[in-house]
N, C-alpha and C positions, 0 to 999 in steps of 0.2 A: 321751756319759754327761751331761747336764747334771744339777744338781742344781736340786730343783725349791722356787720362792719361798711364801712366805706366800702368797701371792695364788694361787697354781694348790690348794695344799694347802687353804686355804678353800673354793675350788669345788668339789674334788673330795668334801671331808666334806660341805659342804651338800647340793650337786646330786648326790651319787653313793653316799652314805652312804660314804664311807672311812674314816671313824673314828667311831665312836659309845659314849660321847657323846663329841661333839665342844667343847672349851674356846676361845672363839675367838679370846683374849688369855690374854697369860701371867699368871698369879696365882701371887701371892709371898704377903702376909697373914701373916707369921709361918710358911709353910709353904714347905718344899723346893717350888722352882718347878715348874709343870706347864702345861701348854697352848701354844699357837702361838706358833714362834717366826720367826724371819726367814728361817730356811731348815732350817726341820725341827717336830716336835712332842715336845714333853716329855708323857712317859705316865705315867701314876699305876700304883703299886702296890696290888691288892685289899689285904685284909684278910683273904685265908687263904694260910697260910706253909706249907711242910713243909720241916723245918732235920732234916738227915743227923745220923745217933747212931750209935755203935759197942756202946750198950746190950745187944744182941743177938747181935752180933759177925755181923751180914750181912756179905756182899762183895757191892760193889757191882758188877754184871757187866750192860751196856747190853745182853746176850742173855737174860737170865735174871734180870729186875730184879725184887726184893723191896720191895714196901712197907714191910716191918721196918726198911728201911734209915734212917729216918725216924718224926718224931714230926711230926703235924699241933699246929698255933698259928691261932688266929684271933683277931683283937683287931686293936685300933687303933694298936698297935706288935708289935715281935718282935725278941726278942732273939738275936742269933746268937752261937754261943760261940767263943773264940778257935779261930785255925786250922780254919774253919768253913763250909759251905755250906749255903746255903737254896733252895729253888726259890717261887716264887709266882706270878702274873699280873697283868697288866695289867687295869685297868678297863674300859678302853678296848677293844672289838672294831673289828678290822681287815678293811678287803677292799680287797687291793692289783692294781689294773689292770694289765691282760694287759701294758703296754708299761712295766713299771715294778719295777724292785727296791728292796730296802727295808734298810738296813743301820742298826744300831741300838747309840749308846755310852751310856756311862755317866753319870750328872752328874759333875759338878766336886764337888760340893759333898761325896756320898759319897766318891767318888775321893781327897779330899784325908783323908777318916778313913780309908784303906786300905781301903776297902769298893768291890770290883770288880763291875761288872755284867756279864753276857756273854746276847747271844741272836745265835743263828742268822738268817741274812741273812731276809727275810721276801721269799718269790719270788712273781712272777708268777702273779696269781689264785687266791694264796693268801688263804683269808680266817681268823678267830678271833680269840680271848685271845691275847696271847702270853705264852709261857713263861718268866718271867726266870730266869734263874740269878745268884745272889747269892751271894760268896766275900767273907767277912771273913779278909784275910789278916793281922791283926793279933794280939797276944798277948792282947789285951783282950776283951772280951764288947762287938759291937756292936749298936746297935738300928736298925732298920726302921721307918720311919714309913708305916701305909698310908695309902691315898686321898690321898697326896702324890706327888710326881715321884721317876721313881727312872731314869729313861733316855731319851734324845733318840731319836726316829727320822729319819731321812734318807731322802729320797723322789731316786731317782736313775732317770729317764726314759732307756730306751733308745734305740738308733736306729733300732729297729724292733719290731713286736712277734715273741718269738720261737716256734719251730715249734710245742714243746710246753711247756705251762705248767705248773704244779702241780695246775691244776684238770684237766688234759686227763689227765695220767698219777696222777688219783684219789691223791694222797699219803696219808700216813699221818696226818699234825696235820691236814687239813683240819677245819675249823670245832669246833675244839676251844674248849671254856669250864673254865675253872678251869685248876689244875694239871694236864697232861699230862707222864705217867711216859713214861719211854722204852720207844719200841714195836720191834718188828723187822717 
């Protein structure tokens, strides 16, 4: 299962719409970097956040998720309280090829600040904006910067196409836009 290089990512983004909008070169200019890298794509976090709170004493239950579990924030930054958690989404919309699995890793700039990013794998033929889980593991408030890099996606090409893709089984998070909350 080879990891795909920048040439392949660029071609798939430009010819097949795999990443939209697509930034062809890593951008820095005072920002946390984003765009195409040697063997991946650094995605940006959008300016919409859902920060978990215990104000209403809600219980986080994936089988009965309540929006009362979080507060909504929109803007150029989001402050995540100490030892807390937020949901956000990528600026980019992804369309994953049938023979590719995508995994995600957090950016080192945030990791070195105690901010952990989790994204479940993007399965073959999944498409949408990616919901990003952001954990502040520190005892201090942590600031996230919208429209800057948050995580890196790595594209792994399988030895062949799967018998059943995410689209074939009509996955519940298909074509999501914005923050997608837990669904059964």
